[in-house]
C-alpha positions in Angstrom: 39.8 122.0 210.3 37.0 120.9 208.2 37.4 119.9 204.6 35.0 121.7 202.3 33.7 119.9 199.3 35.3 121.1 196.1 33.5 124.0 194.3 32.0 123.0 191.0 33.6 125.2 188.3 31.2 127.5 186.6 31.1 126.6 182.9 29.3 128.6 180.3 26.2 126.8 178.9 27.3 124.4 176.1 26.6 126.1 172.8 26.0 124.0 169.7 28.0 125.1 166.6 24.9 125.5 164.4 26.4 128.5 162.7 29.5 126.6 161.6 27.4 123.6 160.5 25.2 125.8 158.4 28.2 127.6 156.8 29.8 124.3 155.9 26.6 123.0 154.4 26.2 126.2 152.3 29.8 125.9 151.0 29.3 122.2 150.1 26.1 123.0 148.2 27.8 125.8 146.2 30.8 123.6 145.4 28.5 120.7 144.3 26.4 123.0 142.2 29.4 124.5 140.4 30.9 121.0 139.8 27.7 119.4 138.4 26.6 122.4 136.4 29.9 122.5 134.5 29.9 118.7 133.8 26.7 119.1 131.8 28.3 121.7 129.5 31.4 119.6 128.9 29.6 116.4 127.8 29.0 115.9 124.1 25.8 113.9 123.5 25.2 112.5 120.0 23.1 110.0 118.1 24.4 107.3 115.8 23.4 107.1 112.1 21.1 104.2 112.9 19.4 106.1 115.6 19.0 109.2 113.4 17.5 107.3 110.5 15.3 105.3 112.9 13.5 108.6 113.7 12.1 108.7 110.1 10.7 111.9 108.8 10.9 113.5 112.3 14.7 113.7 111.9 14.6 115.9 108.8 15.5 119.5 109.7 16.1 118.7 113.4 19.5 120.0 114.6 21.5 117.2 116.2 24.9 115.9 116.9 25.7 112.8 114.9 28.6 110.6 115.8 30.4 107.7 114.1 33.4 106.6 112.1 34.6 108.3 108.9 34.3 105.6 106.2 37.6 104.7 104.5 37.7 106.1 101.0 34.7 108.4 101.4 36.4 111.8 101.9 36.2 114.1 98.9 36.3 117.8 98.1 38.0 120.8 99.4 38.3 121.4 103.2 35.6 124.1 103.0 33.3 122.0 100.7 33.9 118.6 102.2 31.8 115.4 101.7 32.4 112.2 103.5 30.4 109.2 104.9 29.8 108.7 108.6 29.0 105.1 109.8 28.2 103.3 113.0 29.0 99.9 111.4 25.4 99.3 110.3 24.1 102.5 108.7 25.9 105.1 106.6 25.0 108.8 106.2 26.6 111.2 103.7 27.9 114.3 105.4 28.4 117.7 103.7 30.4 120.3 105.5 31.4 123.8 104.6 33.5 124.3 107.8 37.0 122.9 107.6 37.8 120.2 110.2 41.0 120.1 112.2 44.2 118.3 110.9 43.4 115.2 112.9 40.4 114.5 110.7 41.1 111.4 108.6 39.5 108.3 107.3 38.7 105.6 109.9 38.8 108.1 112.7 35.8 109.0 114.9 33.9 112.2 114.4 30.9 114.1 115.7 29.1 116.5 113.4 26.5 119.1 114.3 23.9 120.0 111.8 20.6 118.7 110.3 19.5 115.9 108.0 18.2 117.2 104.7 15.2 115.8 102.8 17.6 114.2 100.3 19.2 112.1 103.1 22.4 114.2 103.2 23.4 115.6 106.6 24.4 119.3 106.3 27.1 119.8 109.0 27.8 123.2 110.5 30.6 121.9 112.7 32.9 118.9 112.6 34.4 117.7 115.9 37.1 115.1 115.6 37.4 112.5 118.2 41.0 111.6 119.1 42.8 109.1 121.3 44.6 110.0 124.5 48.1 109.6 123.0 49.9 112.8 122.3 52.5 112.9 119.5 54.9 115.8 119.5 55.9 117.3 116.2 59.1 116.3 114.6 62.2 118.3 115.7 62.4 121.6 113.9 58.8 121.4 112.6 56.4 124.1 113.7 53.0 122.9 114.9 50.1 124.0 112.6 46.5 124.8 113.3 45.6 124.6 109.6 42.4 122.9 108.7 42.2 119.5 107.2 43.7 119.1 103.7 42.6 115.8 102.0 45.9 115.7 100.0 48.0 115.5 103.3 47.8 111.8 103.7 
C-alpha cells in the first residue's frame, strides 16, 4: 500500500473586500460632513465693543453680532423700546432695541446683540440674545414658568 500525498484543498481565489471598505469610507464621510456642517450653524460669533469701535467708520451700518456685559444701572425704557449699555470692560456702546429680550436679561449679565452701529454711535439691535450659565433653577413650587419678555420692573 502506498501512501499518497494529501490533496491540496481547492480554495477560491482570495478576494479583497474593496466594496466594504468603500462603503465604510462613504458612510464616514457623510457622517463627518453632517457633524461639521451643523457645528458651524450652532456657533455664535461676535465682536466686542472695543473691536467694533476699532473698525472706525467701516463699522457704521455693517450688520454684526456684538457681545459683552450689560452695564449695571444702564437699563432703561420699556421692553419693546429698551436702551442699555454693553461693555467689554474697556469700551462701552449704547444699545437700543425694539425687540423684548428674555426674562433672564438683567444688569451684569452677558448678552449678544445683532444689529448695526449707527452714525451717532448707538447700536440699533434687531435681536438680543442673553448668555446664561449652565445652572438650571426650577421655578418655585406652585409657580407657572413664564416665557414673557423682560420687564425692567421685575428686579
